C-alpha positions in Angstrom: 143.1 80.6 39.3 146.7 79.2 40.2 149.4 81.4 38.1 151.3 79.0 35.2 155.2 78.7 35.9 156.9 80.7 33.1 159.3 78.9 30.6 163.1 80.1 30.2 161.9 81.0 27.0 159.4 83.0 27.9 161.0 84.9 30.4 163.4 86.1 27.6 161.0 87.0 25.6 159.7 89.3 28.4 163.0 90.7 29.3 163.9 90.7 25.5 160.6 92.9 24.8 161.9 96.0 26.1 165.3 96.3 23.6 164.8 98.6 20.9 165.5 96.9 17.6 165.6 98.1 14.0 163.5 96.9 11.0 165.4 96.8 7.7 162.3 97.0 6.0 164.0 94.9 3.3 162.4 92.1 0.9 163.8 89.4 1.5 163.4 87.4 -1.2 166.3 86.5 -3.7 167.2 85.2 -7.3 167.5 81.8 -6.1 164.0 81.3 -6.6 164.3 79.7 -2.6 160.7 78.5 -0.9 159.1 80.8 0.5 159.4 84.7 1.2 160.4 86.0 4.2 157.8 87.1 6.2 156.2 83.4 6.0 159.9 81.9 6.6 159.0 84.2 10.2 156.1 83.8 10.9 155.6 79.4 10.4 157.4 76.7 10.5 159.6 75.4 7.6 157.9 73.6 5.1 160.9 70.5 4.9 160.7 67.0 3.2 162.7 66.0 6.5 159.1 66.7 8.9 157.9 63.4 9.9 155.4 61.6 7.7 151.7 60.8 9.3 152.8 57.2 10.3 156.2 58.1 11.7 158.4 57.6 9.0 161.0 59.6 7.8 161.4 60.6 3.6 163.4 58.4 1.3 166.0 61.2 1.0 166.5 61.2 5.0 167.0 57.1 5.0 169.6 57.3 2.4 171.6 59.9 3.8 171.6 57.8 7.2 172.5 54.5 5.2 175.4 56.5 3.5 176.9 58.1 6.8 177.0 54.4 8.2 179.0 53.3 5.4 181.3 55.6 4.2 181.5 58.0 7.3 185.5 59.3 7.5 187.3 60.5 10.5 190.7 62.4 10.0 193.3 60.4 12.2 195.5 63.4 12.2 196.0 66.9 11.0 197.6 67.8 8.2 200.9 70.3 8.3 200.6 74.0 5.8 203.0 73.6 2.9 204.4 76.0 0.8 201.8 77.2 -2.1 202.2 75.7 -5.8 204.8 77.9 -7.8 206.6 79.2 -4.7 210.1 78.0 -4.0 210.7 73.9 -4.5 210.0 72.6 -0.7 211.2 69.1 0.1 207.9 68.3 2.0 205.9 69.2 -0.8 203.4 71.6 -2.0 199.9 72.3 -1.8 197.1 75.0 -3.6 194.8 76.5 -1.4 190.7 76.3 -3.0 189.7 79.2 -1.7 188.4 82.1 -3.5 185.5 81.8 -5.7 182.6 78.8 -5.1 179.5 78.0 -6.4 176.5 77.7 -4.2 172.9 76.4 -4.5 170.4 74.7 -2.3 170.1 71.2 -2.3 166.8 69.7 -3.2 166.4 67.3 -0.2 164.0 65.0 -1.6 166.6 63.7 -4.5 169.1 61.0 -3.2 172.6 62.1 -2.0 174.8 63.4 -4.5 172.2 64.7 -7.0 172.1 68.5 -8.7 168.5 69.6 -8.6 168.0 70.3 -12.8 166.6 73.5 -11.3 167.8 76.1 -9.6 170.8 78.3 -10.5 174.3 78.2 -9.1 175.4 82.0 -7.4 179.2 82.9 -7.3 180.3 82.4 -3.5 183.4 83.2 -1.6 185.0 80.4 0.7 185.8 79.9 3.4 182.6 81.3 4.9 179.8 80.3 6.6 176.6 79.7 4.2 174.8 83.2 5.8 178.0 85.1 5.1 178.5 84.0 1.9 175.1 84.9 0.5 175.2 88.0 2.1 178.5 89.0 0.2 176.9 87.6 -2.8 174.3 90.3 -2.5 171.6 87.2 -2.0 169.9 88.5 1.3 170.4 91.3 3.4 172.8 92.5 6.1 172.7 89.2 8.3 173.9 91.7 11.7 171.4 94.8 10.8 168.5 95.2 13.8 166.3 92.0 13.9 167.3 90.8 10.1 168.5 87.4 11.6 164.4 86.6 12.0 163.7 86.5 8.8 167.4 84.6 7.9 166.2 81.3 10.2 165.1 79.3 6.8 169.2 79.3 5.9 170.0 76.9 8.1 167.0 75.0 7.8 168.5 73.7 4.1 171.1 71.8 2.6 173.4 73.3 0.1 175.4 72.6 -2.4 178.8 74.1 -3.2 181.2 73.0 -6.5 184.5 74.1 -7.3 186.6 73.0 -10.7 190.2 72.4 -10.7 193.2 70.9 -11.7 196.4 69.0 -10.7 199.9 70.0 -12.0 201.7 67.5 -14.1 204.5 68.1 -11.7 202.5 66.1 -9.3 203.3 62.7 -11.0 204.6 60.3 -8.4 203.5 61.9 -5.4 200.8 61.3 -2.6 197.9 63.6 -3.8 195.7 64.6 -1.1 192.5 66.6 -0.3 192.1 68.4 2.5 189.0 70.4 4.3 190.4 72.4 6.9 186.8 72.8 8.6 183.7 71.7 7.7 180.8 72.5 9.7 179.3 70.0 10.6 178.0 67.6 8.7 178.3 66.4 5.0 179.7 64.8 1.7 182.1 65.1 -0.5 182.4 63.9 -4.4 185.1 64.2 -6.7 184.1 64.1 -10.4 180.5 62.2 -9.4 182.6 59.4 -6.9 181.6 59.8 -3.4 184.9 60.5 -1.0 183.5 59.7 2.0 181.2 61.3 4.6 182.0 63.3 7.7 180.4 64.8 10.8 182.3 67.4 13.4 183.7 70.5 12.4 187.1 70.6 14.2 189.4 69.7 11.1 188.9 67.1 8.4 188.0 65.0 6.5 190.7 64.5 4.5 191.2 62.1 1.4 193.9 60.4 -0.3 192.4 60.8 -4.0 196.2 59.8 -6.0 194.3 57.4 -7.9 191.9 59.5 -8.8 194.0 62.5 -9.8 194.3 63.0 -13.4 197.3 65.4 -14.5 196.4 68.1 -15.9 192.7 67.7 -16.5 190.0 69.5 -14.6 188.2 67.9 -11.7 185.2 69.2 -9.9 184.4 69.1 -6.5 181.1 68.4 -5.0 180.4 69.2 -1.5 177.3 68.5 0.3 176.8 70.3 3.3 173.4 68.9 5.5 171.4 71.1 8.2 170.9 69.8 12.0 167.8 68.4 11.6 167.4 68.3 15.5 167.4 71.3 16.6 167.5 71.8 20.5 165.7 75.4 19.7 162.8 75.1 17.5 162.4 77.7 14.9 162.1 81.4 16.1 159.4 82.2 18.4 157.3 78.5 17.9 157.4 77.6 22.0 159.7 75.6 24.7 162.8 73.7 23.0 163.2 69.8 23.8 160.9 68.3 21.0 162.7 65.6 18.2 159.8 65.9 15.8 162.6 65.9 12.8 163.6 62.3 13.6 167.1 62.6 13.3 169.8 61.9 16.5 169.7 64.7 19.1 173.0 66.2 18.6 175.5 68.6 18.4 176.0 72.1 18.9 174.7 71.9 22.9 176.0 75.5 23.6 173.0 76.7 21.4 170.5 76.5 24.0 172.5 79.1 26.2 174.1 81.0 23.2 171.4 81.4 21.2 168.2 81.9 23.2 168.0 85.3 23.8 165.3 86.7 21.8 167.3 89.9 21.1 169.9 88.1 19.7 171.5 87.2 16.2 170.9 84.1 16.4 172.3 81.9 14.2 173.2 77.9 13.4 176.7 77.9 11.5 176.9 75.9 8.1 179.6 75.9 5.8 183.0 75.6 5.4 184.9 77.9 7.9 188.5 76.7 6.8 190.3 76.2 3.4 190.0 73.1 1.8 193.6 72.2 0.2 195.2 70.0 -2.3 198.2 68.4 -1.1 200.8 67.2 -2.4 204.1 65.1 -0.8 206.2 62.0 -1.5 205.3 58.4 -0.7 206.6 59.1 3.1 205.6 62.2 4.8 205.5 63.6 8.5 202.7 65.0 10.1 201.6 65.7 13.5 204.4 66.8 15.4 204.6 67.5 18.8 206.9 68.3 22.0 206.3 68.2 25.5 208.4 69.9 28.3 208.7 66.8 30.9 210.9 68.3 34.0 213.3 71.6 34.3 216.2 71.4 36.1 219.2 74.1 36.6 221.2 74.1 33.3 219.0 71.6 31.2 214.4 70.7 30.3 214.2 67.4 29.3 211.5 66.9 26.2 209.8 64.7 24.8 208.9 64.8 21.1 207.0 62.9 18.6 206.0 63.0 14.7 203.4 60.4 12.7 205.3 59.0 9.8 202.5 58.2 6.9 204.5 55.9 4.1 201.9 54.7 1.3 205.0 52.8 -0.5 207.4 49.8 0.3 209.1 49.8 3.9 212.8 51.3 3.8 215.5 52.0 6.8 215.0 55.8 7.1 216.7 58.4 8.7 215.4 61.4 10.7 217.1 64.7 11.5 215.7 66.5 13.9 216.5 69.7 15.3 215.6 72.9 16.9 216.0 76.4 16.5 215.5 79.6 18.5 212.6 81.3 16.4 214.2 84.9 17.4 217.4 84.0 15.5 216.7 80.7 13.4 220.2 79.2 15.1 220.0 75.5 16.3 220.4 75.2 19.6 220.6 70.7 19.1 220.4 68.5 16.5 220.5 64.9 16.3 220.2 62.0 13.8 218.0 58.8 14.2 217.8 55.5 11.8 214.8 53.5 12.0 213.1 51.4 9.8 209.8 52.7 8.3 207.0 50.1 7.2 204.1 51.0 5.2 201.1 52.9 6.5 201.5 54.8 9.9 204.3 54.4 12.5 205.8 57.4 14.7 208.7 59.0 15.8 209.6 59.9 19.1 212.6 60.6 21.4 213.6 61.9 24.9 215.3 65.2 24.2 217.9 67.0 27.1 218.0 70.9 26.1 220.9 72.5 27.5 220.5 76.1 29.2 217.3 76.8 27.6 215.9 80.4 28.0 213.0 80.2 30.3 209.7 81.1 29.0 208.2 84.2 31.5 204.7 85.6 31.5 204.0 88.6 30.2 205.3 91.4 32.8 207.9 89.3 34.3 210.1 88.3 31.7 210.9 87.4 28.3 209.1 84.6 26.1 211.1 82.8 24.0 210.0 80.9 21.4 211.8 77.4 20.1 211.3 75.5 17.1 211.4 71.9 16.4 212.5 71.2 12.7 212.1 67.0 11.1 213.5 65.9 8.2 212.8 62.0 6.8 214.8 60.6 4.0 215.6 57.5 2.5 218.7 56.7 1.0 220.1 59.8 -0.8 216.5 60.7 -1.2 214.7 63.8 0.6 211.3 62.6 1.5 209.9 65.3 3.5 210.6 68.3 5.8 208.0 69.9 8.3 209.0 72.9 10.1 205.7 74.9 10.1 205.5 78.5 12.0 203.3 77.2 14.6 205.3 74.4 15.5 207.0 76.3 18.3 207.8 75.4 21.7 208.4 76.8 24.6 210.0 76.3 28.0 208.3 77.7 31.6 209.5 78.3 34.5 208.4 78.1 38.1 205.8 75.1 39.0 204.5 74.1 35.9 206.2 73.3 32.2 204.3 73.6 29.2 205.1 73.0 25.6 202.9 74.6 22.6 202.2 72.3 19.1 
């Protein structure tokens, strides 16, 4: 009989069979009234409403989500800089309220239309930002996700959709400002509702989405934010211990985390697909014209000077105006100004850019560790309209360095 060629997964399973594992012996049930007991979750496929029907069609809920994403998908056009927290000293560039800490979590009913909350089930108090698995562990609803081989019995978490809820109020001092709702990191696919109104859908974990909620913001009133996090319906690796990867039986697009096949296939490793809010959610208040996404590049280093190129995005939600932009480069170690200049340009409605070439005289050069010092510079930009100071942006991470030798770099 011709020997059968072992698959990669079988080889890994064989190699991992000798690895010692610790069994917790814990009961994985919880007061969340989850669909199946832990042992059933480990041994059998998840009974999900996203499984294809006998005729190959998908449930109505799945089709509704796909249609919603096609109509309401939101992609970020720019990062959103950090602002001082509300209640700190007044800052020209506005303020923010970080919605971290206490949230409420509940497993979604995947047979319901998008945005509907199950009548059964209970909300669990959790801490955000965090992956759902970690939030449940910290809330005491599941055991330690890293202990022994607990991960085998917790695979169901990443095969569910989840609801996150948070209530907040907008200060009356934000009257007349632009109010944005910013998600710094949503992993990976989800939709956002504010007071029952859909704001939009987002896909991608590298920042976003950002919503302008100026019109929806009712000052002094309580608002309810609902986030629906959708699990990845196509898993490049099937549920633990169920054969070879590569099928697409759940009917959704192949997608999203290509590292899963290599990074998560080791049978003796803690294999989780992340889902959750891994960065804070922020409410941000600014003038109707504000600055975002400053960038500095070192073009040329020559004796006694460095030629730089700087750019910043200007977003104006009001009418066009004649704007003044003051640019300053400061030495991060002393906070002393080493260069400054003022510019005037028309600020149209919508998006525009400020960009300039800068000659920095006698810069302190940045050297690799052990060869020299690493002096840093920071770019500070200020936007004004006549006598009105609109915005100032100089977040700590906006550091510029100049490197000697064959290469030159700038950090933003």
